[in-house]
C-alpha positions in Angstrom: 6.8 7.8 -5.7 3.6 6.4 -7.5 0.6 6.0 -5.6 -2.5 5.0 -7.7 -4.8 4.5 -4.7 -7.6 2.1 -5.3 -7.2 1.9 -9.1 -7.7 -1.6 -10.3 -5.7 -3.6 -12.7 -8.1 -3.3 -15.7 -7.5 0.7 -15.4 -3.7 0.6 -14.5 -2.8 -1.4 -17.4 -3.9 1.4 -19.7 -1.3 3.6 -18.2 1.5 1.4 -19.5 0.2 -0.3 -22.5 0.8 0.0 -25.2 3.1 2.9 -24.2 4.5 3.5 -20.6 2.9 6.8 -19.6 4.5 6.8 -16.2 8.2 6.0 -16.6 10.4 4.7 -14.1 9.7 5.2 -10.1 11.7 4.6 -7.1 8.7 3.8 -4.8 5.5 2.3 -5.7 2.8 2.3 -3.1 0.9 -0.8 -4.5 -2.5 0.0 -5.3 -5.6 -1.6 -3.6 -3.6 -2.6 -0.5 -1.9 -5.4 -2.6 -5.2 -7.0 -3.5 -4.9 -9.2 -6.6 -7.7 -7.1 -8.3 -5.4 -4.2 -8.2 -2.1 -5.9 -9.5 -1.4 -5.6 -13.1 1.8 -7.4 -14.1 2.2 -4.9 -17.0 2.3 -2.1 -14.6 4.8 -3.7 -12.1 6.9 -4.6 -15.0 7.0 -1.2 -16.6 7.9 1.0 -13.8 11.0 -0.5 -12.4 10.3 0.5 -8.8 13.2 -0.2 -6.3 10.7 -0.3 -3.5 7.2 -1.4 -3.1 5.0 -0.4 -0.2 1.8 -2.5 0.8 -0.6 -0.4 2.9 -2.3 -3.7 3.9 -4.2 -4.8 6.9 -3.4 -8.1 8.7 -6.8 -9.5 6.9 -7.0 -7.0 3.9 -4.6 -7.0 1.1 -1.3 -8.5 0.4 -3.2 -11.5 -1.3 -1.0 -14.5 -1.7 -1.5 -14.3 -5.5 -0.2 -10.8 -5.6 3.4 -11.7 -4.3 4.9 -13.6 -7.3 3.9 -10.9 -9.5 5.4 -8.1 -7.4 8.5 -10.1 -6.6 9.1 -10.7 -10.2 9.1 -6.9 -11.2 12.2 -5.8 -12.8 14.5 -3.6 -10.7 12.8 -4.5 -7.4 14.9 -4.6 -4.3 12.4 -4.9 -1.5 8.6 -4.9 -0.5 7.7 -3.1 2.9 4.3 -3.6 4.3 2.0 -2.1 7.0 1.0 -5.6 8.4 1.8 -9.2 8.4 -0.6 -10.8 6.0 -2.4 -13.6 8.1 -3.7 -15.5 5.0 -0.1 -15.4 3.3 2.2 -17.2 5.7 5.9 -16.6 5.1 5.6 -16.9 1.3 3.2 -13.9 1.1 5.0 -11.6 3.5 8.1 -9.4 3.6 10.9 -10.5 6.0 9.8 -9.3 9.6 12.2 -6.2 9.4 10.3 -5.0 6.5 6.7 -5.3 8.2 5.6 -2.5 10.7 3.0 -4.5 12.5 3.8 -8.3 12.7 0.7 -9.5 14.6 -3.0 -8.9 14.3 -3.2 -7.1 17.6 -0.7 -4.3 16.5 -1.9 -1.3 14.5 0.2 1.8 15.6 3.4 1.3 13.7 4.2 2.6 10.3 6.7 2.8 7.4 8.3 6.1 6.6 10.1 7.1 3.4 12.6 10.0 3.5 14.0 11.4 0.3 17.4 13.2 -0.1 18.2 16.0 -2.6 20.6 13.6 -4.5 17.9 11.2 -5.2 18.6 8.6 -2.6 15.9 7.7 0.0 15.6 5.8 3.1 12.7 3.7 4.3 12.4 3.1 8.1 10.1 0.8 10.0 8.8 2.6 13.2 8.3 -0.8 15.1 12.0 -1.9 15.1 13.7 1.2 13.8 15.0 -0.9 10.9 16.0 1.4 8.0 17.5 0.8 4.6 18.9 3.4 2.3 18.4 3.2 -1.4 20.8 4.9 -4.0 19.4 7.1 -6.6 18.8 5.7 -10.1 21.7 6.4 -12.6 
């Protein structure tokens, strides 16, 4: 799992350009809550994450401009998010099964990642108990 916290795009680019110093990851906790100032296409493309997590709020992060960059990342299967992004509408949000808090009044639901020794992992939404298991990279 890669978590770069609040590092902005101009810093994270240096981690993968001109050489990828990170390598491939299974899970990427998208930096800066998915705000566009934290989204470096170079990083998203270089790490080949199967799953991206957005630790966004209903009115913070998950910027509509971020979604095309994240969705185009090679190897991506799904994006999970903490909150439905009010400003984003349908195009800048994951399907509802992948969102822990679907309206602005919800705040107590979470997304959990559980890893197995064989390299597979499961992501679970506490709101609806929806889970999806991802196989280990070969």
